[in-house]
N, CA, C, O and the ligand as a Tripos MOL2 file, in Angstrom:
@<TRIPOS>MOLECULE
protein
  285   283    72     0     0
PROTEIN
NO_CHARGES

@<TRIPOS>ATOM
      1 N         -80.3950    3.1340   -3.3000 N.3       1 MET1
      2 CA        -79.7030    2.3310   -4.3220 C.3       1 MET1
      3 C         -78.8180    3.2460   -5.1660 C.2       1 MET1
      4 O         -79.2840    4.2640   -5.6770 O.2       1 MET1
      5 N         -77.5740    2.8930   -5.3100 N.am      2 SER2
      6 CA        -76.6570    3.7340   -6.0750 C.3       2 SER2
      7 C         -76.2880    3.0840   -7.4060 C.2       2 SER2
      8 O         -76.3780    1.8670   -7.5720 O.2       2 SER2
      9 N         -75.8830    3.9020   -8.3170 N.am      3 HIS3
     10 CA        -75.5480    3.3840   -9.6420 C.3       3 HIS3
     11 C         -74.2970    2.5210   -9.6150 C.2       3 HIS3
     12 O         -74.1830    1.5320  -10.3390 O.2       3 HIS3
     13 N         -73.3760    2.9140   -8.7730 N.am      4 THR4
     14 CA        -72.1300    2.1510   -8.7000 C.3       4 THR4
     15 C         -72.3950    0.7220   -8.2610 C.2       4 THR4
     16 O         -71.7460   -0.2220   -8.7110 O.2       4 THR4
     17 N         -73.3540    0.5930   -7.3820 N.am      5 GLN5
     18 CA        -73.6800   -0.7460   -6.8840 C.3       5 GLN5
     19 C         -74.2050   -1.6210   -8.0210 C.2       5 GLN5
     20 O         -73.8570   -2.7970   -8.1300 O.2       5 GLN5
     21 N         -75.0310   -1.0360   -8.8450 N.am      6 ILE6
     22 CA        -75.5970   -1.7850   -9.9680 C.3       6 ILE6
     23 C         -74.4950   -2.2180  -10.9250 C.2       6 ILE6
     24 O         -74.4440   -3.3720  -11.3510 O.2       6 ILE6
     25 N         -73.6190   -1.2830  -11.2550 N.am      7 LEU7
     26 CA        -72.5360   -1.5820  -12.1810 C.3       7 LEU7
     27 C         -71.6370   -2.6810  -11.6450 C.2       7 LEU7
     28 O         -71.1660   -3.5490  -12.3800 O.2       7 LEU7
     29 N         -71.4160   -2.6160  -10.3540 N.am      8 LYS8
     30 CA        -70.5240   -3.5970   -9.7490 C.3       8 LYS8
     31 C         -71.1080   -5.0060   -9.8060 C.2       8 LYS8
     32 O         -70.4020   -5.9790  -10.0690 O.2       8 LYS8
     33 N         -72.3850   -5.0870   -9.5580 N.am      9 SER9
     34 CA        -72.9840   -6.4090   -9.4560 C.3       9 SER9
     35 C         -73.2580   -7.0210  -10.8250 C.2       9 SER9
     36 O         -73.2370   -8.2430  -10.9720 O.2       9 SER9
     37 N         -73.5130   -6.1900  -11.8190 N.am     10 THR10
     38 CA        -73.8430   -6.7460  -13.1230 C.3      10 THR10
     39 C         -72.6180   -6.9100  -14.0130 C.2      10 THR10
     40 O         -72.4980   -7.9020  -14.7320 O.2      10 THR10
     41 N         -71.7200   -5.9530  -13.9670 N.am     11 GLY11
     42 CA        -70.5160   -6.0520  -14.7650 C.3      11 GLY11
     43 C         -70.8060   -5.8340  -16.2330 C.2      11 GLY11
     44 O         -71.8650   -5.3410  -16.6190 O.2      11 GLY11
     45 N         -69.8360   -6.2160  -17.0330 N.am     12 ARG12
     46 CA        -69.8790   -5.9310  -18.4550 C.3      12 ARG12
     47 C         -70.8960   -6.8060  -19.1850 C.2      12 ARG12
     48 O         -71.5580   -6.3540  -20.1190 O.2      12 ARG12
     49 N         -71.0100   -8.0330  -18.7600 N.am     13 PHE13
     50 CA        -71.8590   -8.9470  -19.4980 C.3      13 PHE13
     51 C         -73.1430   -9.2870  -18.7550 C.2      13 PHE13
     52 O         -73.9780  -10.0440  -19.2490 O.2      13 PHE13
     53 N         -73.2910   -8.7240  -17.5740 N.am     14 GLY14
     54 CA        -74.4970   -8.9940  -16.8140 C.3      14 GLY14
     55 C         -74.3160  -10.1880  -15.9120 C.2      14 GLY14
     56 O         -73.5750  -11.1220  -16.2210 O.2      14 GLY14
     57 N         -74.9970  -10.1420  -14.8090 N.am     15 ALA15
     58 CA        -74.8590  -11.1860  -13.8000 C.3      15 ALA15
     59 C         -75.4100  -12.5080  -14.3020 C.2      15 ALA15
     60 O         -74.9650  -13.5760  -13.8810 O.2      15 ALA15
     61 N         -76.3570  -12.4340  -15.1840 N.am     16 ARG16
     62 CA        -77.0440  -13.6330  -15.6710 C.3      16 ARG16
     63 C         -76.0600  -14.6260  -16.3000 C.2      16 ARG16
     64 O         -76.2050  -15.8410  -16.1660 O.2      16 ARG16
     65 N         -75.0600  -14.0750  -16.9850 N.am     17 TYR17
     66 CA        -74.1170  -14.9400  -17.6880 C.3      17 TYR17
     67 C         -73.0430  -15.4980  -16.7710 C.2      17 TYR17
     68 O         -72.3330  -16.4440  -17.1110 O.2      17 TYR17
     69 N         -72.9470  -14.8890  -15.6080 N.am     18 GLY18
     70 CA        -72.0420  -15.4290  -14.6070 C.3      18 GLY18
     71 C         -70.5800  -15.3000  -14.9750 C.2      18 GLY18
     72 O         -70.1960  -14.4730  -15.8020 O.2      18 GLY18
     73 N         -69.7900  -16.1170  -14.3580 N.am     19 LYS19
     74 CA        -68.3550  -16.0120  -14.4560 C.3      19 LYS19
     75 C         -67.8210  -16.7230  -15.7000 C.2      19 LYS19
     76 O         -66.8520  -16.2820  -16.3190 O.2      19 LYS19
     77 N         -68.4600  -17.8090  -16.0430 N.am     20 SER20
     78 CA        -67.8800  -18.6970  -17.0520 C.3      20 SER20
     79 C         -67.7340  -18.0240  -18.4090 C.2      20 SER20
     80 O         -66.6940  -18.1550  -19.0540 O.2      20 SER20
     81 N         -68.7520  -17.3120  -18.8470 N.am     21 ILE21
     82 CA        -68.6710  -16.7210  -20.1860 C.3      21 ILE21
     83 C         -67.6480  -15.6050  -20.2140 C.2      21 ILE21
     84 O         -66.9730  -15.3840  -21.2190 O.2      21 ILE21
     85 N         -67.5440  -14.9090  -19.1010 N.am     22 ARG22
     86 CA        -66.5480  -13.8420  -19.0500 C.3      22 ARG22
     87 C         -65.1450  -14.4300  -19.1230 C.2      22 ARG22
     88 O         -64.2620  -13.8850  -19.7850 O.2      22 ARG22
     89 N         -64.9580  -15.5380  -18.4400 N.am     23 GLU23
     90 CA        -63.6460  -16.1790  -18.4720 C.3      23 GLU23
     91 C         -63.3530  -16.7430  -19.8470 C.2      23 GLU23
     92 O         -62.2230  -16.6790  -20.3300 O.2      23 GLU23
     93 N         -64.3800  -17.2940  -20.4730 N.am     24 ALA24
     94 CA        -64.2080  -17.8360  -21.8140 C.3      24 ALA24
     95 C         -63.8330  -16.7300  -22.7850 C.2      24 ALA24
     96 O         -62.9550  -16.9070  -23.6300 O.2      24 ALA24
     97 N         -64.4890  -15.6050  -22.6640 N.am     25 LEU25
     98 CA        -64.1780  -14.4850  -23.5420 C.3      25 LEU25
     99 C         -62.7800  -13.9740  -23.2890 C.2      25 LEU25
    100 O         -62.0610  -13.6150  -24.2210 O.2      25 LEU25
    101 N         -62.4020  -13.9420  -22.0430 N.am     26 LEU26
    102 CA        -61.0570  -13.4970  -21.7060 C.3      26 LEU26
    103 C         -60.0200  -14.4150  -22.3240 C.2      26 LEU26
    104 O         -58.9910  -13.9620  -22.8250 O.2      26 LEU26
    105 N         -60.3000  -15.7150  -22.2840 N.am     27 ASP27
    106 CA        -59.3840  -16.6810  -22.8690 C.3      27 ASP27
    107 C         -59.2500  -16.4610  -24.3590 C.2      27 ASP27
    108 O         -58.1500  -16.5010  -24.9110 O.2      27 ASP27
    109 N         -60.3720  -16.2280  -25.0000 N.am     28 ILE28
    110 CA        -60.3530  -15.9990  -26.4420 C.3      28 ILE28
    111 C         -59.5450  -14.7530  -26.7610 C.2      28 ILE28
    112 O         -58.7070  -14.7510  -27.6620 O.2      28 ILE28
    113 N         -59.8080  -13.7010  -26.0140 N.am     29 GLU29
    114 CA        -59.0780  -12.4670  -26.2510 C.3      29 GLU29
    115 C         -57.5890  -12.6610  -26.0180 C.2      29 GLU29
    116 O         -56.7610  -12.1590  -26.7780 O.2      29 GLU29
    117 N         -57.2600  -13.3810  -24.9820 N.am     30 LYS30
    118 CA        -55.8660  -13.6330  -24.6630 C.3      30 LYS30
    119 C         -55.1940  -14.4110  -25.7790 C.2      30 LYS30
    120 O         -54.1010  -14.0640  -26.2270 O.2      30 LYS30
    121 N         -55.8590  -15.4620  -26.2190 N.am     31 ASN31
    122 CA        -55.2680  -16.3020  -27.2450 C.3      31 ASN31
    123 C         -55.1510  -15.5580  -28.5670 C.2      31 ASN31
    124 O         -54.2190  -15.7810  -29.3400 O.2      31 ASN31
    125 N         -56.0890  -14.6900  -28.8080 N.am     32 TYR32
    126 CA        -56.0730  -13.9540  -30.0570 C.3      32 TYR32
    127 C         -54.9100  -12.9810  -30.0860 C.2      32 TYR32
    128 O         -54.1780  -12.8810  -31.0710 O.2      32 TYR32
    129 N         -54.7640  -12.2810  -28.9970 N.am     33 ARG33
    130 CA        -53.7400  -11.2440  -28.9510 C.3      33 ARG33
    131 C         -52.3630  -11.8150  -28.6910 C.2      33 ARG33
    132 O         -51.3530  -11.2920  -29.1610 O.2      33 ARG33
    133 N         -52.3420  -12.8700  -27.9550 N.am     34 ASN34
    134 CA        -51.0800  -13.3430  -27.4200 C.3      34 ASN34
    135 C         -50.9780  -14.8430  -27.6270 C.2      34 ASN34
    136 O         -51.1690  -15.6330  -26.7030 O.2      34 ASN34
    137 N         -50.6800  -15.2050  -28.8280 N.am     35 LYS35
    138 CA        -50.4410  -16.6190  -29.1130 C.3      35 LYS35
    139 C         -49.2670  -17.0590  -28.2630 C.2      35 LYS35
    140 O         -48.2190  -16.4140  -28.2260 O.2      35 LYS35
    141 N         -49.4630  -18.1420  -27.6020 N.am     36 ARG36
    142 CA        -48.3960  -18.5860  -26.7180 C.3      36 ARG36
    143 C         -47.3050  -19.2650  -27.5310 C.2      36 ARG36
    144 O         -47.5470  -20.2450  -28.2360 O.2      36 ARG36
    145 N         -46.1340  -18.7340  -27.4190 N.am     37 ASN37
    146 CA        -45.0090  -19.3020  -28.1360 C.3      37 ASN37
    147 C         -44.0020  -19.8700  -27.1520 C.2      37 ASN37
    148 O         -43.7720  -19.3300  -26.0690 O.2      37 ASN37
    149 N         -43.4290  -20.9480  -27.5590 N.am     38 LYS38
    150 CA        -42.4870  -21.6210  -26.6890 C.3      38 LYS38
    151 C         -41.1050  -21.0220  -26.8530 C.2      38 LYS38
    152 O         -40.6330  -20.7910  -27.9660 O.2      38 LYS38
    153 N         -40.4850  -20.7820  -25.7490 N.am     39 CYS39
    154 CA        -39.1370  -20.2310  -25.7830 C.3      39 CYS39
    155 C         -38.1520  -21.3400  -26.1260 C.2      39 CYS39
    156 O         -38.1660  -22.4000  -25.5000 O.2      39 CYS39
    157 N         -37.3020  -21.1030  -27.1120 N.am     40 PRO40
    158 CA        -36.3190  -22.1260  -27.4920 C.3      40 PRO40
    159 C         -35.2000  -22.2820  -26.4750 C.2      40 PRO40
    160 O         -34.4390  -23.2480  -26.5330 O.2      40 PRO40
    161 N         -35.0920  -21.3460  -25.5480 N.am     41 TYR41
    162 CA        -34.0180  -21.3980  -24.5620 C.3      41 TYR41
    163 C         -34.4450  -22.0840  -23.2760 C.2      41 TYR41
    164 O         -33.7190  -22.9140  -22.7280 O.2      41 TYR41
    165 N         -35.6300  -21.7280  -22.8030 N.am     42 CYS42
    166 CA        -36.0450  -22.2980  -21.5200 C.3      42 CYS42
    167 C         -37.3040  -23.1650  -21.6540 C.2      42 CYS42
    168 O         -37.7540  -23.7690  -20.6800 O.2      42 CYS42
    169 N         -37.8610  -23.2190  -22.8570 N.am     43 ASN43
    170 CA        -39.0200  -24.0620  -23.1290 C.3      43 ASN43
    171 C         -40.2870  -23.6620  -22.3790 C.2      43 ASN43
    172 O         -41.2170  -24.4550  -22.2410 O.2      43 ASN43
    173 N         -40.3080  -22.4510  -21.9090 N.am     44 TYR44
    174 CA        -41.5360  -21.9530  -21.3020 C.3      44 TYR44
    175 C         -42.3770  -21.2490  -22.3560 C.2      44 TYR44
    176 O         -41.8550  -20.6640  -23.3060 O.2      44 TYR44
    177 N         -43.6610  -21.3170  -22.1720 N.am     45 TYR45
    178 CA        -44.5510  -20.6250  -23.1070 C.3      45 TYR45
    179 C         -44.7410  -19.1830  -22.6480 C.2      45 TYR45
    180 O         -45.8290  -18.7820  -22.2340 O.2      45 TYR45
    181 N         -43.6760  -18.4310  -22.7310 N.am     46 SER46
    182 CA        -43.7700  -17.0500  -22.2690 C.3      46 SER46
    183 C         -43.0910  -16.1040  -23.2370 C.2      46 SER46
    184 O         -42.5420  -15.0750  -22.8440 O.2      46 SER46
    185 N         -43.1360  -16.4630  -24.4930 N.am     47 VAL47
    186 CA        -42.5060  -15.6240  -25.5020 C.3      47 VAL47
    187 C         -43.5240  -14.6420  -26.0580 C.2      47 VAL47
    188 O         -44.6130  -15.0130  -26.4940 O.2      47 VAL47
    189 N         -43.1420  -13.4160  -26.0280 N.am     48 LYS48
    190 CA        -44.0180  -12.3740  -26.5640 C.3      48 LYS48
    191 C         -43.2990  -11.6030  -27.6500 C.2      48 LYS48
    192 O         -42.0840  -11.4150  -27.5990 O.2      48 LYS48
    193 N         -44.0560  -11.1660  -28.6220 N.am     49 ARG49
    194 CA        -43.4850  -10.3690  -29.6930 C.3      49 ARG49
    195 C         -43.3100   -8.9460  -29.2020 C.2      49 ARG49
    196 O         -44.2600   -8.3390  -28.7060 O.2      49 ARG49
    197 N         -42.1310   -8.4170  -29.3320 N.am     50 VAL50
    198 CA        -41.9000   -7.0400  -28.8930 C.3      50 VAL50
    199 C         -41.8630   -6.0860  -30.0740 C.2      50 VAL50
    200 O         -42.1680   -4.9020  -29.9310 O.2      50 VAL50
    201 N         -41.4940   -6.5920  -31.2310 N.am     51 ALA51
    202 CA        -41.5020   -5.7900  -32.4550 C.3      51 ALA51
    203 C         -41.5840   -6.7670  -33.6130 C.2      51 ALA51
    204 O         -41.5860   -7.9820  -33.4200 O.2      51 ALA51
    205 N         -41.6500   -6.2310  -34.7960 N.am     52 TYR52
    206 CA        -41.7800   -7.1140  -35.9410 C.3      52 TYR52
    207 C         -40.5700   -8.0310  -36.0430 C.2      52 TYR52
    208 O         -39.4450   -7.5720  -36.2410 O.2      52 TYR52
    209 N         -40.8060   -9.3050  -35.9080 N.am     53 GLY53
    210 CA        -39.7220  -10.2780  -36.0260 C.3      53 GLY53
    211 C         -38.8370  -10.3720  -34.7980 C.2      53 GLY53
    212 O         -37.8570  -11.1160  -34.7920 O.2      53 GLY53
    213 N         -39.1720   -9.6330  -33.7730 N.am     54 ILE54
    214 CA        -38.3590   -9.6730  -32.5550 C.3      54 ILE54
    215 C         -39.2030  -10.1900  -31.4060 C.2      54 ILE54
    216 O         -40.3130   -9.7190  -31.1560 O.2      54 ILE54
    217 N         -38.6590  -11.1440  -30.7360 N.am     55 TRP55
    218 CA        -39.4050  -11.8150  -29.6760 C.3      55 TRP55
    219 C         -38.6280  -11.7680  -28.3780 C.2      55 TRP55
    220 O         -37.3990  -11.7110  -28.3590 O.2      55 TRP55
    221 N         -39.3720  -11.7930  -27.3150 N.am     56 SER56
    222 CA        -38.7320  -11.7320  -26.0140 C.3      56 SER56
    223 C         -39.3890  -12.7310  -25.0800 C.2      56 SER56
    224 O         -40.6140  -12.8470  -25.0340 O.2      56 SER56
    225 N         -38.5680  -13.4410  -24.3460 N.am     57 CYS57
    226 CA        -39.0960  -14.4050  -23.3910 C.3      57 CYS57
    227 C         -39.1830  -13.7600  -22.0200 C.2      57 CYS57
    228 O         -38.2080  -13.2140  -21.5040 O.2      57 CYS57
    229 N         -40.3550  -13.8350  -21.4550 N.am     58 LYS58
    230 CA        -40.5400  -13.2270  -20.1470 C.3      58 LYS58
    231 C         -39.9540  -14.0880  -19.0400 C.2      58 LYS58
    232 O         -39.7270  -13.6230  -17.9230 O.2      58 LYS58
    233 N         -39.7190  -15.3280  -19.3630 N.am     59 HIS59
    234 CA        -39.2340  -16.2330  -18.3230 C.3      59 HIS59
    235 C         -37.7290  -16.1000  -18.1370 C.2      59 HIS59
    236 O         -37.2460  -15.9080  -17.0210 O.2      59 HIS59
    237 N         -36.9920  -16.2040  -19.2430 N.am     60 CYS60
    238 CA        -35.5420  -16.1720  -19.1070 C.3      60 CYS60
    239 C         -34.9460  -14.8450  -19.5800 C.2      60 CYS60
    240 O         -33.7570  -14.5930  -19.3830 O.2      60 CYS60
    241 N         -35.7630  -14.0040  -20.2000 N.am     61 GLY61
    242 CA        -35.3050  -12.6820  -20.5700 C.3      61 GLY61
    243 C         -34.5680  -12.6080  -21.8940 C.2      61 GLY61
    244 O         -34.0660  -11.5500  -22.2730 O.2      61 GLY61
    245 N         -34.5010  -13.7290  -22.5980 N.am     62 LYS62
    246 CA        -33.8200  -13.7390  -23.8920 C.3      62 LYS62
    247 C         -34.6310  -12.9600  -24.9180 C.2      62 LYS62
    248 O         -35.8610  -12.9930  -24.9300 O.2      62 LYS62
    249 N         -33.9080  -12.2660  -25.7680 N.am     63 VAL63
    250 CA        -34.5500  -11.5780  -26.8880 C.3      63 VAL63
    251 C         -33.9640  -12.1630  -28.1560 C.2      63 VAL63
    252 O         -32.7450  -12.2670  -28.2970 O.2      63 VAL63
    253 N         -34.8100  -12.5360  -29.0540 N.am     64 PHE64
    254 CA        -34.3070  -13.1380  -30.2780 C.3      64 PHE64
    255 C         -35.2220  -12.8190  -31.4450 C.2      64 PHE64
    256 O         -36.3860  -12.4550  -31.2730 O.2      64 PHE64
    257 N         -34.6670  -12.9650  -32.6250 N.am     65 THR65
    258 CA        -35.4850  -12.7970  -33.8140 C.3      65 THR65
    259 C         -36.0040  -14.1650  -34.2130 C.2      65 THR65
    260 O         -35.3480  -15.1810  -33.9830 O.2      65 THR65
    261 N         -37.1370  -14.1860  -34.7860 N.am     66 GLY66
    262 CA        -37.6830  -15.4820  -35.1400 C.3      66 GLY66
    263 C         -38.6040  -15.4020  -36.3350 C.2      66 GLY66
    264 O         -39.6770  -14.8010  -36.2920 O.2      66 GLY66
    265 N         -38.1540  -16.0200  -37.3890 N.am     67 LYS67
    266 CA        -39.0260  -16.0900  -38.5540 C.3      67 LYS67
    267 C         -40.0450  -17.2010  -38.3800 C.2      67 LYS67
    268 O         -41.1170  -17.1860  -38.9850 O.2      67 LYS67
    269 N         -39.6920  -18.1570  -37.5490 N.am     68 ALA68
    270 CA        -40.6260  -19.2440  -37.2750 C.3      68 ALA68
    271 C         -41.8480  -18.7190  -36.5320 C.2      68 ALA68
    272 O         -42.9590  -19.2280  -36.6820 O.2      68 ALA68
    273 N         -41.6120  -17.6920  -35.7320 N.am     69 TYR69
    274 CA        -42.7160  -17.0720  -35.0230 C.3      69 TYR69
    275 C         -43.2390  -15.9100  -35.8440 C.2      69 TYR69
    276 O         -42.5510  -14.9060  -36.0290 O.2      69 TYR69
    277 N         -44.4060  -16.0480  -36.3120 N.am     70 SER70
    278 CA        -44.9720  -14.9240  -37.0560 C.3      70 SER70
    279 C         -46.4710  -14.8850  -36.8310 C.2      70 SER70
    280 O         -47.1910  -15.8430  -37.1120 O.2      70 SER70
    281 N         -46.9080  -13.7720  -36.3260 N.am     71 ILE71
    282 CA        -48.3450  -13.6090  -36.1350 C.3      71 ILE71
    283 C         -48.8520  -12.6850  -37.2340 C.2      71 ILE71
    284 O         -50.0460  -12.3890  -37.2900 O.2      71 ILE71
    285 ZN        -37.0990  -18.3330  -22.1840 Zn       72 ZN72
@<TRIPOS>BOND
     1     1     2 1
     2     2     3 1
     3     3     4 2
     4     3     5 am
     5     5     6 1
     6     6     7 1
     7     7     8 2
     8     7     9 am
     9     9    10 1
    10    10    11 1
    11    11    12 2
    12    11    13 am
    13    13    14 1
    14    14    15 1
    15    15    16 2
    16    15    17 am
    17    17    18 1
    18    18    19 1
    19    19    20 2
    20    19    21 am
    21    21    22 1
    22    22    23 1
    23    23    24 2
    24    23    25 am
    25    25    26 1
    26    26    27 1
    27    27    28 2
    28    27    29 am
    29    29    30 1
    30    30    31 1
    31    31    32 2
    32    31    33 am
    33    33    34 1
    34    34    35 1
    35    35    36 2
    36    35    37 am
    37    37    38 1
    38    38    39 1
    39    39    40 2
    40    39    41 am
    41    41    42 1
    42    42    43 1
    43    43    44 2
    44    43    45 am
    45    45    46 1
    46    46    47 1
    47    47    48 2
    48    47    49 am
    49    49    50 1
    50    50    51 1
    51    51    52 2
    52    51    53 am
    53    53    54 1
    54    54    55 1
    55    55    56 2
    56    55    57 am
    57    57    58 1
    58    58    59 1
    59    59    60 2
    60    59    61 am
    61    61    62 1
    62    62    63 1
    63    63    64 2
    64    63    65 am
    65    65    66 1
    66    66    67 1
    67    67    68 2
    68    67    69 am
    69    69    70 1
    70    70    71 1
    71    71    72 2
    72    71    73 am
    73    73    74 1
    74    74    75 1
    75    75    76 2
    76    75    77 am
    77    77    78 1
    78    78    79 1
    79    79    80 2
    80    79    81 am
    81    81    82 1
    82    82    83 1
    83    83    84 2
    84    83    85 am
    85    85    86 1
    86    86    87 1
    87    87    88 2
    88    87    89 am
    89    89    90 1
    90    90    91 1
    91    91    92 2
    92    91    93 am
    93    93    94 1
    94    94    95 1
    95    95    96 2
    96    95    97 am
    97    97    98 1
    98    98    99 1
    99    99   100 2
   100    99   101 am
   101   101   102 1
   102   102   103 1
   103   103   104 2
   104   103   105 am
   105   105   106 1
   106   106   107 1
   107   107   108 2
   108   107   109 am
   109   109   110 1
   110   110   111 1
   111   111   112 2
   112   111   113 am
   113   113   114 1
   114   114   115 1
   115   115   116 2
   116   115   117 am
   117   117   118 1
   118   118   119 1
   119   119   120 2
   120   119   121 am
   121   121   122 1
   122   122   123 1
   123   123   124 2
   124   123   125 am
   125   125   126 1
   126   126   127 1
   127   127   128 2
   128   127   129 am
   129   129   130 1
   130   130   131 1
   131   131   132 2
   132   131   133 am
   133   133   134 1
   134   134   135 1
   135   135   136 2
   136   135   137 am
   137   137   138 1
   138   138   139 1
   139   139   140 2
   140   139   141 am
   141   141   142 1
   142   142   143 1
   143   143   144 2
   144   143   145 am
   145   145   146 1
   146   146   147 1
   147   147   148 2
   148   147   149 am
   149   149   150 1
   150   150   151 1
   151   151   152 2
   152   151   153 am
   153   153   154 1
   154   154   155 1
   155   155   156 2
   156   155   157 am
   157   157   158 1
   158   158   159 1
   159   159   160 2
   160   159   161 am
   161   161   162 1
   162   162   163 1
   163   163   164 2
   164   163   165 am
   165   165   166 1
   166   166   167 1
   167   167   168 2
   168   167   169 am
   169   169   170 1
   170   170   171 1
   171   171   172 2
   172   171   173 am
   173   173   174 1
   174   174   175 1
   175   175   176 2
   176   175   177 am
   177   177   178 1
   178   178   179 1
   179   179   180 2
   180   179   181 am
   181   181   182 1
   182   182   183 1
   183   183   184 2
   184   183   185 am
   185   185   186 1
   186   186   187 1
   187   187   188 2
   188   187   189 am
   189   189   190 1
   190   190   191 1
   191   191   192 2
   192   191   193 am
   193   193   194 1
   194   194   195 1
   195   195   196 2
   196   195   197 am
   197   197   198 1
   198   198   199 1
   199   199   200 2
   200   199   201 am
   201   201   202 1
   202   202   203 1
   203   203   204 2
   204   203   205 am
   205   205   206 1
   206   206   207 1
   207   207   208 2
   208   207   209 am
   209   209   210 1
   210   210   211 1
   211   211   212 2
   212   211   213 am
   213   213   214 1
   214   214   215 1
   215   215   216 2
   216   215   217 am
   217   217   218 1
   218   218   219 1
   219   219   220 2
   220   219   221 am
   221   221   222 1
   222   222   223 1
   223   223   224 2
   224   223   225 am
   225   225   226 1
   226   226   227 1
   227   227   228 2
   228   227   229 am
   229   229   230 1
   230   230   231 1
   231   231   232 2
   232   231   233 am
   233   233   234 1
   234   234   235 1
   235   235   236 2
   236   235   237 am
   237   237   238 1
   238   238   239 1
   239   239   240 2
   240   239   241 am
   241   241   242 1
   242   242   243 1
   243   243   244 2
   244   243   245 am
   245   245   246 1
   246   246   247 1
   247   247   248 2
   248   247   249 am
   249   249   250 1
   250   250   251 1
   251   251   252 2
   252   251   253 am
   253   253   254 1
   254   254   255 1
   255   255   256 2
   256   255   257 am
   257   257   258 1
   258   258   259 1
   259   259   260 2
   260   259   261 am
   261   261   262 1
   262   262   263 1
   263   263   264 2
   264   263   265 am
   265   265   266 1
   266   266   267 1
   267   267   268 2
   268   267   269 am
   269   269   270 1
   270   270   271 1
   271   271   272 2
   272   271   273 am
   273   273   274 1
   274   274   275 1
   275   275   276 2
   276   275   277 am
   277   277   278 1
   278   278   279 1
   279   279   280 2
   280   279   281 am
   281   281   282 1
   282   282   283 1
   283   283   284 2
@<TRIPOS>SUBSTRUCTURE
     1 MET1         2 RESIDUE 1 A MET
     2 SER2         6 RESIDUE 1 A SER
     3 HIS3        10 RESIDUE 1 A HIS
     4 THR4        14 RESIDUE 1 A THR
     5 GLN5        18 RESIDUE 1 A GLN
     6 ILE6        22 RESIDUE 1 A ILE
     7 LEU7        26 RESIDUE 1 A LEU
     8 LYS8        30 RESIDUE 1 A LYS
     9 SER9        34 RESIDUE 1 A SER
    10 THR10       38 RESIDUE 1 A THR
    11 GLY11       42 RESIDUE 1 A GLY
    12 ARG12       46 RESIDUE 1 A ARG
    13 PHE13       50 RESIDUE 1 A PHE
    14 GLY14       54 RESIDUE 1 A GLY
    15 ALA15       58 RESIDUE 1 A ALA
    16 ARG16       62 RESIDUE 1 A ARG
    17 TYR17       66 RESIDUE 1 A TYR
    18 GLY18       70 RESIDUE 1 A GLY
    19 LYS19       74 RESIDUE 1 A LYS
    20 SER20       78 RESIDUE 1 A SER
    21 ILE21       82 RESIDUE 1 A ILE
    22 ARG22       86 RESIDUE 1 A ARG
    23 GLU23       90 RESIDUE 1 A GLU
    24 ALA24       94 RESIDUE 1 A ALA
    25 LEU25       98 RESIDUE 1 A LEU
    26 LEU26      102 RESIDUE 1 A LEU
    27 ASP27      106 RESIDUE 1 A ASP
    28 ILE28      110 RESIDUE 1 A ILE
    29 GLU29      114 RESIDUE 1 A GLU
    30 LYS30      118 RESIDUE 1 A LYS
    31 ASN31      122 RESIDUE 1 A ASN
    32 TYR32      126 RESIDUE 1 A TYR
    33 ARG33      130 RESIDUE 1 A ARG
    34 ASN34      134 RESIDUE 1 A ASN
    35 LYS35      138 RESIDUE 1 A LYS
    36 ARG36      142 RESIDUE 1 A ARG
    37 ASN37      146 RESIDUE 1 A ASN
    38 LYS38      150 RESIDUE 1 A LYS
    39 CYS39      154 RESIDUE 1 A CYS
    40 PRO40      158 RESIDUE 1 A PRO
    41 TYR41      162 RESIDUE 1 A TYR
    42 CYS42      166 RESIDUE 1 A CYS
    43 ASN43      170 RESIDUE 1 A ASN
    44 TYR44      174 RESIDUE 1 A TYR
    45 TYR45      178 RESIDUE 1 A TYR
    46 SER46      182 RESIDUE 1 A SER
    47 VAL47      186 RESIDUE 1 A VAL
    48 LYS48      190 RESIDUE 1 A LYS
    49 ARG49      194 RESIDUE 1 A ARG
    50 VAL50      198 RESIDUE 1 A VAL
    51 ALA51      202 RESIDUE 1 A ALA
    52 TYR52      206 RESIDUE 1 A TYR
    53 GLY53      210 RESIDUE 1 A GLY
    54 ILE54      214 RESIDUE 1 A ILE
    55 TRP55      218 RESIDUE 1 A TRP
    56 SER56      222 RESIDUE 1 A SER
    57 CYS57      226 RESIDUE 1 A CYS
    58 LYS58      230 RESIDUE 1 A LYS
    59 HIS59      234 RESIDUE 1 A HIS
    60 CYS60      238 RESIDUE 1 A CYS
    61 GLY61      242 RESIDUE 1 A GLY
    62 LYS62      246 RESIDUE 1 A LYS
    63 VAL63      250 RESIDUE 1 A VAL
    64 PHE64      254 RESIDUE 1 A PHE
    65 THR65      258 RESIDUE 1 A THR
    66 GLY66      262 RESIDUE 1 A GLY
    67 LYS67      266 RESIDUE 1 A LYS
    68 ALA68      270 RESIDUE 1 A ALA
    69 TYR69      274 RESIDUE 1 A TYR
    70 SER70      278 RESIDUE 1 A SER
    71 ILE71      282 RESIDUE 1 A ILE
    72 ZN72       285 GROUP 0 **** ****
C-alpha cells in the first residue's frame, strides 16, 4: 500500500463526503472570487475584473471601465 494511493482515493475532503460537497465548495469559491457579470456588449456572463474599475469580457474581448461593476 502506498501513500500516493491513499491520497488519491481520499482527496482533500475525504471519500466519505463524496463528490457533491466538493462541487458545492467549488461553486462557493467560484462565486466568491468571481462574481459573474454580464457583458454589456455580448450579454455573456464572462466579464472578469482585470484591475480596479477595469473589466474584460472573455467572450468578446472587450475591455471597459465600469462603475456599475464593483466587487
Ligand atoms: Zn462580451
